A tleap script that builds the chain and sets N, CA, C and O, in Angstrom:
source leaprc.protein.ff14SB
mol = sequence {
  NMET ILE ASP LYS SER SER ILE ILE GLU ARG
  LEU ASP ILE LEU HIE GLU ALA ASN ILE ILE
  SER PRO THR VAL ARG GLU LYS SER GLU LEU
  VAL VAL ASN ARG PHE LEU ASP ILE SER ASP
  ASP PHE ASP GLN GLU LYS MET ASP VAL PHE
  CYS VAL HIE LEU ALA ILE ALA LEU SER ARG
  VAL GLU LYS GLY GLU CYS GLU SER GLY THR
  ASP GLU ASN ILE VAL ALA GLU ILE LYS GLN
  ASN GLY ASN TYR ASN GLU ALA SER LYS ILE
  LEU ASN GLU ILE GLU ASP LEU PHE GLN VAL
  GLU ILE PRO GLU GLY GLU LYS ILE LEU LEU
  LEU ILE HIE ILE CYS ASN LEU LEU GLU CARG
}
set mol.1.N position { 119.927 62.940 124.323 }
set mol.1.CA position { 121.364 62.779 124.332 }
set mol.1.C position { 121.708 61.293 124.520 }
set mol.1.O position { 121.124 60.611 125.362 }
set mol.2.N position { 122.643 60.820 123.738 }
set mol.2.CA position { 123.025 59.413 123.763 }
set mol.2.C position { 123.878 59.107 124.997 }
set mol.2.O position { 124.812 59.838 125.327 }
set mol.3.N position { 123.530 58.007 125.665 }
set mol.3.CA position { 124.320 57.501 126.781 }
set mol.3.C position { 125.315 56.498 126.220 }
set mol.3.O position { 125.008 55.316 126.063 }
set mol.4.N position { 126.518 56.991 125.919 }
set mol.4.CA position { 127.543 56.145 125.304 }
set mol.4.C position { 127.899 54.971 126.206 }
set mol.4.O position { 128.162 53.874 125.713 }
set mol.5.N position { 127.911 55.181 127.507 }
set mol.5.CA position { 128.293 54.103 128.425 }
set mol.5.C position { 127.349 52.907 128.315 }
set mol.5.O position { 127.772 51.765 128.490 }
set mol.6.N position { 126.076 53.165 128.025 }
set mol.6.CA position { 125.106 52.087 127.836 }
set mol.6.C position { 125.469 51.242 126.611 }
set mol.6.O position { 125.381 50.015 126.642 }
set mol.7.N position { 125.870 51.906 125.556 }
set mol.7.CA position { 126.244 51.201 124.325 }
set mol.7.C position { 127.522 50.402 124.551 }
set mol.7.O position { 127.616 49.241 124.152 }
set mol.8.N position { 128.502 51.028 125.191 }
set mol.8.CA position { 129.774 50.357 125.456 }
set mol.8.C position { 129.553 49.135 126.344 }
set mol.8.O position { 130.191 48.099 126.157 }
set mol.9.N position { 128.652 49.263 127.304 }
set mol.9.CA position { 128.335 48.133 128.175 }
set mol.9.C position { 127.791 46.956 127.361 }
set mol.9.O position { 128.142 45.804 127.612 }
set mol.10.N position { 126.940 47.256 126.392 }
set mol.10.CA position { 126.392 46.196 125.534 }
set mol.10.C position { 127.500 45.529 124.719 }
set mol.10.O position { 127.532 44.305 124.588 }
set mol.11.N position { 128.403 46.339 124.172 }
set mol.11.CA position { 129.520 45.787 123.405 }
set mol.11.C position { 130.419 44.925 124.298 }
set mol.11.O position { 130.890 43.865 123.883 }
set mol.12.N position { 130.647 45.391 125.518 }
set mol.12.CA position { 131.468 44.614 126.455 }
set mol.12.C position { 130.823 43.275 126.783 }
set mol.12.O position { 131.512 42.259 126.880 }
set mol.13.N position { 129.513 43.268 126.951 }
set mol.13.CA position { 128.797 42.021 127.235 }
set mol.13.C position { 128.959 41.050 126.066 }
set mol.13.O position { 129.223 39.866 126.270 }
set mol.14.N position { 128.801 41.555 124.844 }
set mol.14.CA position { 128.977 40.697 123.660 }
set mol.14.C position { 130.400 40.146 123.591 }
set mol.14.O position { 130.609 38.982 123.250 }
set mol.15.N position { 131.369 40.990 123.916 }
set mol.15.CA position { 132.771 40.565 123.889 }
set mol.15.C position { 133.056 39.535 124.977 }
set mol.15.O position { 133.679 38.507 124.710 }
set mol.16.N position { 132.607 39.803 126.198 }
set mol.16.CA position { 132.850 38.893 127.316 }
set mol.16.C position { 132.169 37.536 127.105 }
set mol.16.O position { 132.637 36.518 127.614 }
set mol.17.N position { 131.074 37.527 126.362 }
set mol.17.CA position { 130.364 36.280 126.057 }
set mol.17.C position { 130.949 35.584 124.827 }
set mol.17.O position { 130.409 34.581 124.360 }
set mol.18.N position { 132.049 36.118 124.308 }
set mol.18.CA position { 132.716 35.574 123.117 }
set mol.18.C position { 131.819 35.553 121.891 }
set mol.18.O position { 131.960 34.691 121.024 }
set mol.19.N position { 130.896 36.506 121.821 }
set mol.19.CA position { 130.037 36.632 120.652 }
set mol.19.C position { 130.740 37.486 119.597 }
set mol.19.O position { 130.586 37.260 118.397 }
set mol.20.N position { 131.513 38.471 120.060 }
set mol.20.CA position { 132.311 39.301 119.144 }
set mol.20.C position { 133.769 39.278 119.593 }
set mol.20.O position { 134.070 39.079 120.770 }
set mol.21.N position { 134.652 39.482 118.643 }
set mol.21.CA position { 136.090 39.485 118.927 }
set mol.21.C position { 136.517 40.835 119.510 }
set mol.21.O position { 135.771 41.811 119.440 }
set mol.22.N position { 137.715 40.880 120.082 }
set mol.22.CA position { 138.231 42.165 120.573 }
set mol.22.C position { 138.303 43.218 119.454 }
set mol.22.O position { 138.049 44.398 119.694 }
set mol.23.N position { 138.647 42.789 118.244 }
set mol.23.CA position { 138.736 43.722 117.115 }
set mol.23.C position { 137.377 44.305 116.777 }
set mol.23.O position { 137.251 45.515 116.589 }
set mol.24.N position { 136.359 43.459 116.698 }
set mol.24.CA position { 135.000 43.935 116.410 }
set mol.24.C position { 134.527 44.843 117.532 }
set mol.24.O position { 133.890 45.862 117.267 }
set mol.25.N position { 134.821 44.498 118.772 }
set mol.25.CA position { 134.439 45.325 119.924 }
set mol.25.C position { 135.054 46.712 119.813 }
set mol.25.O position { 134.366 47.720 119.978 }
set mol.26.N position { 136.354 46.760 119.532 }
set mol.26.CA position { 137.077 48.032 119.439 }
set mol.26.C position { 136.578 48.884 118.276 }
set mol.26.O position { 136.341 50.083 118.429 }
set mol.27.N position { 136.424 48.266 117.131 }
set mol.27.CA position { 136.004 49.022 115.955 }
set mol.27.C position { 134.531 49.435 116.048 }
set mol.27.O position { 134.141 50.466 115.501 }
set mol.28.N position { 133.726 48.645 116.728 }
set mol.28.CA position { 132.327 49.032 116.938 }
set mol.28.C position { 132.256 50.302 117.769 }
set mol.28.O position { 131.412 51.164 117.523 }
set mol.29.N position { 133.135 50.418 118.748 }
set mol.29.CA position { 133.170 51.640 119.547 }
set mol.29.C position { 133.575 52.829 118.675 }
set mol.29.O position { 133.071 53.935 118.871 }
set mol.30.N position { 134.469 52.618 117.726 }
set mol.30.CA position { 134.844 53.695 116.810 }
set mol.30.C position { 133.650 54.140 115.972 }
set mol.30.O position { 133.499 55.327 115.683 }
set mol.31.N position { 132.802 53.190 115.584 }
set mol.31.CA position { 131.587 53.529 114.827 }
set mol.31.C position { 130.642 54.347 115.710 }
set mol.31.O position { 130.045 55.323 115.253 }
set mol.32.N position { 130.511 53.948 116.961 }
set mol.32.CA position { 129.684 54.715 117.902 }
set mol.32.C position { 130.195 56.150 117.964 }
set mol.32.O position { 129.417 57.102 117.895 }
set mol.33.N position { 131.504 56.292 118.095 }
set mol.33.CA position { 132.100 57.635 118.153 }
set mol.33.C position { 131.810 58.419 116.875 }
set mol.33.O position { 131.574 59.627 116.927 }
set mol.34.N position { 131.826 57.745 115.743 }
set mol.34.CA position { 131.531 58.415 114.464 }
set mol.34.C position { 130.098 58.956 114.472 }
set mol.34.O position { 129.855 60.084 114.043 }
set mol.35.N position { 129.170 58.163 114.953 }
set mol.35.CA position { 127.783 58.629 115.029 }
set mol.35.C position { 127.647 59.789 115.999 }
set mol.35.O position { 126.898 60.731 115.741 }
set mol.36.N position { 128.363 59.728 117.110 }
set mol.36.CA position { 128.298 60.818 118.079 }
set mol.36.C position { 128.938 62.089 117.527 }
set mol.36.O position { 128.588 63.193 117.943 }
set mol.37.N position { 129.884 61.936 116.582 }
set mol.37.CA position { 130.440 63.104 115.891 }
set mol.37.C position { 129.375 63.762 115.010 }
set mol.37.O position { 129.353 64.983 114.854 }
set mol.38.N position { 128.499 62.941 114.440 }
set mol.38.CA position { 127.414 63.461 113.600 }
set mol.38.C position { 126.418 64.215 114.477 }
set mol.38.O position { 126.025 65.341 114.174 }
set mol.39.N position { 126.019 63.560 115.579 }
set mol.39.CA position { 125.027 64.162 116.473 }
set mol.39.C position { 124.930 63.326 117.748 }
set mol.39.O position { 125.237 62.134 117.749 }
set mol.40.N position { 124.504 63.964 118.816 }
set mol.40.CA position { 124.276 63.189 120.042 }
set mol.40.C position { 122.782 63.118 120.382 }
set mol.40.O position { 122.405 62.767 121.500 }
set mol.41.N position { 121.940 63.457 119.396 }
set mol.41.CA position { 120.501 63.417 119.679 }
set mol.41.C position { 119.778 62.280 118.961 }
set mol.41.O position { 118.581 62.375 118.690 }
set mol.42.N position { 120.510 61.199 118.650 }
set mol.42.CA position { 119.856 60.019 118.109 }
set mol.42.C position { 119.007 59.391 119.214 }
set mol.42.O position { 119.257 59.599 120.402 }
set mol.43.N position { 118.016 58.632 118.808 }
set mol.43.CA position { 117.195 57.900 119.752 }
set mol.43.C position { 118.051 56.806 120.409 }
set mol.43.O position { 118.672 56.002 119.713 }
set mol.44.N position { 118.082 56.779 121.734 }
set mol.44.CA position { 118.942 55.834 122.462 }
set mol.44.C position { 118.620 54.386 122.114 }
set mol.44.O position { 119.523 53.591 121.853 }
set mol.45.N position { 117.344 54.049 122.110 }
set mol.45.CA position { 116.966 52.661 121.827 }
set mol.45.C position { 117.389 52.252 120.417 }
set mol.45.O position { 117.901 51.150 120.219 }
set mol.46.N position { 117.180 53.127 119.444 }
set mol.46.CA position { 117.590 52.829 118.069 }
set mol.46.C position { 119.105 52.669 117.980 }
set mol.46.O position { 119.601 51.796 117.268 }
set mol.47.N position { 119.839 53.518 118.708 }
set mol.47.CA position { 121.301 53.435 118.696 }
set mol.47.C position { 121.771 52.134 119.349 }
set mol.47.O position { 122.688 51.482 118.850 }
set mol.48.N position { 121.144 51.760 120.458 }
set mol.48.CA position { 121.492 50.501 121.118 }
set mol.48.C position { 121.291 49.320 120.173 }
set mol.48.O position { 122.171 48.471 120.027 }
set mol.49.N position { 120.125 49.276 119.534 }
set mol.49.CA position { 119.800 48.181 118.619 }
set mol.49.C position { 120.778 48.161 117.446 }
set mol.49.O position { 121.293 47.104 117.082 }
set mol.50.N position { 121.033 49.327 116.857 }
set mol.50.CA position { 121.965 49.399 115.734 }
set mol.50.C position { 123.340 48.871 116.122 }
set mol.50.O position { 123.930 48.075 115.391 }
set mol.51.N position { 123.847 49.306 117.258 }
set mol.51.CA position { 125.209 48.932 117.661 }
set mol.51.C position { 125.345 47.434 117.908 }
set mol.51.O position { 126.361 46.835 117.553 }
set mol.52.N position { 124.335 46.831 118.510 }
set mol.52.CA position { 124.356 45.383 118.719 }
set mol.52.C position { 124.305 44.672 117.364 }
set mol.52.O position { 125.063 43.731 117.130 }
set mol.53.N position { 123.421 45.116 116.477 }
set mol.53.CA position { 123.320 44.485 115.163 }
set mol.53.C position { 124.595 44.680 114.360 }
set mol.53.O position { 125.046 43.763 113.673 }
set mol.54.N position { 125.179 45.876 114.444 }
set mol.54.CA position { 126.443 46.146 113.747 }
set mol.54.C position { 127.526 45.185 114.223 }
set mol.54.O position { 128.195 44.546 113.410 }
set mol.55.N position { 127.697 45.083 115.532 }
set mol.55.CA position { 128.748 44.225 116.082 }
set mol.55.C position { 128.544 42.763 115.680 }
set mol.55.O position { 129.500 42.078 115.318 }
set mol.56.N position { 127.314 42.295 115.743 }
set mol.56.CA position { 127.046 40.898 115.384 }
set mol.56.C position { 127.237 40.683 113.884 }
set mol.56.O position { 127.779 39.659 113.469 }
set mol.57.N position { 126.793 41.644 113.068 }
set mol.57.CA position { 126.981 41.533 111.615 }
set mol.57.C position { 128.470 41.516 111.273 }
set mol.57.O position { 128.913 40.712 110.453 }
set mol.58.N position { 129.235 42.396 111.898 }
set mol.58.CA position { 130.672 42.436 111.619 }
set mol.58.C position { 131.372 41.188 112.120 }
set mol.58.O position { 132.367 40.755 111.538 }
set mol.59.N position { 130.868 40.613 113.180 }
set mol.59.CA position { 131.400 39.345 113.662 }
set mol.59.C position { 131.131 38.237 112.652 }
set mol.59.O position { 131.993 37.393 112.408 }
set mol.60.N position { 129.932 38.236 112.064 }
set mol.60.CA position { 129.614 37.241 111.029 }
set mol.60.C position { 130.524 37.425 109.823 }
set mol.60.O position { 130.996 36.446 109.246 }
set mol.61.N position { 130.777 38.685 109.437 }
set mol.61.CA position { 131.676 38.962 108.312 }
set mol.61.C position { 133.062 38.422 108.642 }
set mol.61.O position { 133.689 37.757 107.817 }
set mol.62.N position { 133.531 38.707 109.838 }
set mol.62.CA position { 134.857 38.265 110.280 }
set mol.62.C position { 134.978 36.738 110.228 }
set mol.62.O position { 136.035 36.206 109.888 }
set mol.63.N position { 133.887 36.036 110.567 }
set mol.63.CA position { 133.892 34.570 110.605 }
set mol.63.C position { 133.494 33.943 109.264 }
set mol.63.O position { 133.558 32.724 109.107 }
set mol.64.N position { 133.082 34.777 108.296 }
set mol.64.CA position { 132.644 34.252 107.012 }
set mol.64.C position { 131.283 33.581 107.076 }
set mol.64.O position { 130.995 32.681 106.286 }
set mol.65.N position { 130.442 34.013 108.011 }
set mol.65.CA position { 129.107 33.425 108.204 }
set mol.65.C position { 128.016 34.443 107.890 }
set mol.65.O position { 127.077 34.598 108.670 }
set mol.66.N position { 128.123 35.126 106.780 }
set mol.66.CA position { 127.244 36.254 106.468 }
set mol.66.C position { 125.832 35.841 106.077 }
set mol.66.O position { 125.571 34.732 105.611 }
set mol.67.N position { 124.933 36.806 106.297 }
set mol.67.CA position { 123.556 36.634 105.868 }
set mol.67.C position { 123.534 36.548 104.345 }
set mol.67.O position { 124.315 37.209 103.660 }
set mol.68.N position { 122.637 35.734 103.836 }
set mol.68.CA position { 122.508 35.625 102.383 }
set mol.68.C position { 121.745 36.830 101.843 }
set mol.68.O position { 121.428 37.756 102.590 }
set mol.69.N position { 121.460 36.816 100.574 }
set mol.69.CA position { 120.770 37.932 99.934 }
set mol.69.C position { 119.451 38.273 100.616 }
set mol.69.O position { 118.934 37.506 101.429 }
set mol.70.N position { 118.924 39.432 100.269 }
set mol.70.CA position { 117.666 39.871 100.870 }
set mol.70.C position { 116.589 39.983 99.801 }
set mol.70.O position { 116.872 39.947 98.603 }
set mol.71.N position { 115.378 40.116 100.248 }
set mol.71.CA position { 114.213 40.251 99.393 }
set mol.71.C position { 114.345 41.508 98.529 }
set mol.71.O position { 114.669 42.582 99.038 }
set mol.72.N position { 114.100 41.377 97.256 }
set mol.72.CA position { 114.206 42.504 96.312 }
set mol.72.C position { 113.297 43.667 96.705 }
set mol.72.O position { 113.656 44.828 96.509 }
set mol.73.N position { 112.125 43.363 97.256 }
set mol.73.CA position { 111.195 44.412 97.668 }
set mol.73.C position { 111.773 45.237 98.813 }
set mol.73.O position { 111.594 46.454 98.865 }
set mol.74.N position { 112.468 44.563 99.733 }
set mol.74.CA position { 113.099 45.279 100.847 }
set mol.74.C position { 114.202 46.187 100.322 }
set mol.74.O position { 114.330 47.335 100.749 }
set mol.75.N position { 114.994 45.670 99.397 }
set mol.75.CA position { 116.077 46.461 98.801 }
set mol.75.C position { 115.508 47.697 98.109 }
set mol.75.O position { 116.020 48.803 98.286 }
set mol.76.N position { 114.451 47.510 97.321 }
set mol.76.CA position { 113.822 48.635 96.616 }
set mol.76.C position { 113.263 49.651 97.604 }
set mol.76.O position { 113.379 50.859 97.395 }
set mol.77.N position { 112.661 49.161 98.674 }
set mol.77.CA position { 112.061 50.062 99.660 }
set mol.77.C position { 113.122 50.880 100.388 }
set mol.77.O position { 112.944 52.081 100.589 }
set mol.78.N position { 114.211 50.253 100.779 }
set mol.78.CA position { 115.252 50.987 101.504 }
set mol.78.C position { 115.903 52.034 100.606 }
set mol.78.O position { 116.306 53.096 101.079 }
set mol.79.N position { 116.005 51.737 99.318 }
set mol.79.CA position { 116.591 52.707 98.374 }
set mol.79.C position { 115.676 53.916 98.175 }
set mol.79.O position { 116.130 54.967 97.722 }
set mol.80.N position { 114.404 53.775 98.505 }
set mol.80.CA position { 113.447 54.880 98.403 }
set mol.80.C position { 113.496 55.785 99.642 }
set mol.80.O position { 112.972 56.898 99.616 }
set mol.81.N position { 114.118 55.315 100.710 }
set mol.81.CA position { 114.174 56.072 101.958 }
set mol.81.C position { 114.955 57.370 101.743 }
set mol.81.O position { 116.000 57.381 101.092 }
set mol.82.N position { 114.437 58.448 102.295 }
set mol.82.CA position { 115.075 59.761 102.148 }
set mol.82.C position { 116.469 59.843 102.749 }
set mol.82.O position { 117.244 60.731 102.392 }
set mol.83.N position { 116.798 58.937 103.650 }
set mol.83.CA position { 118.119 58.934 104.284 }
set mol.83.C position { 119.079 57.930 103.651 }
set mol.83.O position { 120.193 57.734 104.137 }
set mol.84.N position { 118.637 57.291 102.556 }
set mol.84.CA position { 119.434 56.224 101.950 }
set mol.84.C position { 120.836 56.690 101.546 }
set mol.84.O position { 121.815 56.001 101.835 }
set mol.85.N position { 120.949 57.833 100.892 }
set mol.85.CA position { 122.269 58.290 100.429 }
set mol.85.C position { 123.213 58.549 101.594 }
set mol.85.O position { 124.373 58.139 101.556 }
set mol.86.N position { 122.721 59.229 102.634 }
set mol.86.CA position { 123.574 59.482 103.799 }
set mol.86.C position { 123.921 58.172 104.495 }
set mol.86.O position { 125.054 57.978 104.933 }
set mol.87.N position { 122.947 57.278 104.595 }
set mol.87.CA position { 123.190 55.975 105.225 }
set mol.87.C position { 124.245 55.189 104.450 }
set mol.87.O position { 125.098 54.534 105.049 }
set mol.88.N position { 124.190 55.253 103.125 }
set mol.88.CA position { 125.186 54.561 102.290 }
set mol.88.C position { 126.582 55.114 102.520 }
set mol.88.O position { 127.552 54.359 102.590 }
set mol.89.N position { 126.685 56.435 102.639 }
set mol.89.CA position { 127.990 57.055 102.904 }
set mol.89.C position { 128.536 56.592 104.252 }
set mol.89.O position { 129.718 56.272 104.369 }
set mol.90.N position { 127.682 56.558 105.259 }
set mol.90.CA position { 128.101 56.109 106.582 }
set mol.90.C position { 128.541 54.649 106.540 }
set mol.90.O position { 129.549 54.283 107.143 }
set mol.91.N position { 127.786 53.818 105.828 }
set mol.91.CA position { 128.145 52.407 105.722 }
set mol.91.C position { 129.482 52.244 104.999 }
set mol.91.O position { 130.279 51.378 105.360 }
set mol.92.N position { 129.730 53.063 103.988 }
set mol.92.CA position { 131.035 53.026 103.305 }
set mol.92.C position { 132.162 53.385 104.270 }
set mol.92.O position { 133.233 52.780 104.232 }
set mol.93.N position { 131.918 54.374 105.137 }
set mol.93.CA position { 132.918 54.739 106.148 }
set mol.93.C position { 133.177 53.572 107.098 }
set mol.93.O position { 134.315 53.333 107.501 }
set mol.94.N position { 132.128 52.857 107.449 }
set mol.94.CA position { 132.273 51.701 108.331 }
set mol.94.C position { 133.125 50.635 107.645 }
set mol.94.O position { 134.018 50.058 108.265 }
set mol.95.N position { 132.850 50.377 106.375 }
set mol.95.CA position { 133.644 49.402 105.625 }
set mol.95.C position { 135.113 49.827 105.578 }
set mol.95.O position { 136.009 49.000 105.747 }
set mol.96.N position { 135.353 51.117 105.348 }
set mol.96.CA position { 136.729 51.620 105.321 }
set mol.96.C position { 137.398 51.448 106.673 }
set mol.96.O position { 138.562 51.056 106.750 }
set mol.97.N position { 136.669 51.739 107.734 }
set mol.97.CA position { 137.201 51.621 109.086 }
set mol.97.C position { 137.607 50.173 109.381 }
set mol.97.O position { 138.677 49.922 109.935 }
set mol.98.N position { 136.749 49.234 109.008 }
set mol.98.CA position { 137.018 47.827 109.268 }
set mol.98.C position { 137.904 47.198 108.207 }
set mol.98.O position { 138.362 46.066 108.365 }
set mol.99.N position { 138.143 47.921 107.138 }
set mol.99.CA position { 138.935 47.435 106.013 }
set mol.99.C position { 138.411 46.072 105.536 }
set mol.99.O position { 139.150 45.099 105.389 }
set mol.100.N position { 137.097 46.065 105.305 }
set mol.100.CA position { 136.439 44.843 104.871 }
set mol.100.C position { 135.274 45.227 103.968 }
set mol.100.O position { 134.664 46.284 104.130 }
set mol.101.N position { 134.982 44.359 103.025 }
set mol.101.CA position { 133.787 44.571 102.207 }
set mol.101.C position { 132.655 43.772 102.828 }
set mol.101.O position { 132.733 42.551 102.967 }
set mol.102.N position { 131.615 44.478 103.192 }
set mol.102.CA position { 130.463 43.839 103.822 }
set mol.102.C position { 129.575 43.266 102.716 }
set mol.102.O position { 129.193 43.996 101.800 }
set mol.103.N position { 129.239 41.977 102.783 }
set mol.103.CA position { 128.378 41.370 101.766 }
set mol.103.C position { 127.009 42.061 101.688 }
set mol.103.O position { 126.535 42.651 102.659 }
set mol.104.N position { 126.403 41.973 100.529 }
set mol.104.CA position { 125.160 42.700 100.243 }
set mol.104.C position { 124.044 42.410 101.243 }
set mol.104.O position { 123.342 43.330 101.661 }
set mol.105.N position { 123.867 41.151 101.632 }
set mol.105.CA position { 122.809 40.809 102.583 }
set mol.105.C position { 122.989 41.531 103.915 }
set mol.105.O position { 122.022 42.022 104.497 }
set mol.106.N position { 124.227 41.594 104.392 }
set mol.106.CA position { 124.517 42.305 105.645 }
set mol.106.C position { 124.375 43.819 105.455 }
set mol.106.O position { 123.903 44.523 106.349 }
set mol.107.N position { 124.787 44.307 104.287 }
set mol.107.CA position { 124.698 45.750 104.017 }
set mol.107.C position { 123.264 46.241 104.115 }
set mol.107.O position { 122.991 47.268 104.737 }
set mol.108.N position { 122.354 45.505 103.502 }
set mol.108.CA position { 120.954 45.926 103.499 }
set mol.108.C position { 120.416 45.981 104.925 }
set mol.108.O position { 119.725 46.932 105.292 }
set mol.109.N position { 120.727 44.975 105.723 }
set mol.109.CA position { 120.261 44.975 107.113 }
set mol.109.C position { 120.826 46.170 107.880 }
set mol.109.O position { 120.112 46.804 108.657 }
set mol.110.N position { 122.095 46.473 107.666 }
set mol.110.CA position { 122.706 47.618 108.347 }
set mol.110.C position { 122.145 48.936 107.825 }
set mol.110.O position { 121.945 49.874 108.597 }
set mol.111.N position { 121.889 49.012 106.521 }
set mol.111.CA position { 121.302 50.233 105.952 }
set mol.111.C position { 119.921 50.507 106.541 }
set mol.111.O position { 119.560 51.662 106.771 }
set mol.112.N position { 119.160 49.465 106.781 }
set mol.112.CA position { 117.845 49.635 107.401 }
set mol.112.C position { 118.007 50.287 108.770 }
set mol.112.O position { 117.287 51.227 109.107 }
set mol.113.N position { 118.951 49.782 109.553 }
set mol.113.CA position { 119.186 50.347 110.890 }
set mol.113.C position { 119.706 51.778 110.819 }
set mol.113.O position { 119.289 52.630 111.603 }
set mol.114.N position { 120.614 52.045 109.881 }
set mol.114.CA position { 121.183 53.401 109.775 }
set mol.114.C position { 120.107 54.387 109.340 }
set mol.114.O position { 120.000 55.479 109.898 }
set mol.115.N position { 119.313 54.006 108.350 }
set mol.115.CA position { 118.215 54.880 107.917 }
set mol.115.C position { 117.264 55.140 109.082 }
set mol.115.O position { 116.808 56.268 109.271 }
set mol.116.N position { 116.969 54.126 109.844 }
set mol.116.CA position { 116.098 54.267 111.003 }
set mol.116.C position { 116.713 55.236 112.021 }
set mol.116.O position { 116.003 56.063 112.593 }
set mol.117.N position { 118.006 55.138 112.243 }
set mol.117.CA position { 118.688 56.047 113.163 }
set mol.117.C position { 118.635 57.494 112.686 }
set mol.117.O position { 118.455 58.415 113.482 }
set mol.118.N position { 118.793 57.679 111.385 }
set mol.118.CA position { 118.838 59.032 110.818 }
set mol.118.C position { 117.484 59.715 110.815 }
set mol.118.O position { 117.408 60.932 110.645 }
set mol.119.N position { 116.414 58.953 111.001 }
set mol.119.CA position { 115.062 59.538 111.079 }
set mol.119.C position { 114.847 60.093 112.475 }
set mol.119.O position { 114.421 59.387 113.389 }
set mol.120.N position { 115.151 61.376 112.617 }
set mol.120.CA position { 115.050 62.006 113.957 }
set mol.120.C position { 113.944 63.022 113.949 }
set mol.120.O position { 113.690 63.665 114.967 }
savepdb mol mol.pdb
quit
């Protein structure tokens, strides 16, 4: 069972350290809630890592400091993952929630984390 308070504490630390904005902090919590709507039996460590990476990636998007493209082999490998389609749908929901288009380099990194989370 996921300890949501642990995740929220991490987001608060990032916010208090001015690493993420109040908007990214708030919307990241909404993403956490979305995952908990799917299931509460995700691996805690994987969820913690994903949420920190999500918040930092969205902060980079907000600041226009996005990761550049990724290795073609990594892209091909992630597309072969059995959870890729579900992960893509979730990432699309995240983009809709934030009302932002996440650049491809950031998308691939987030898809890796989401696919990893979905492997239960």
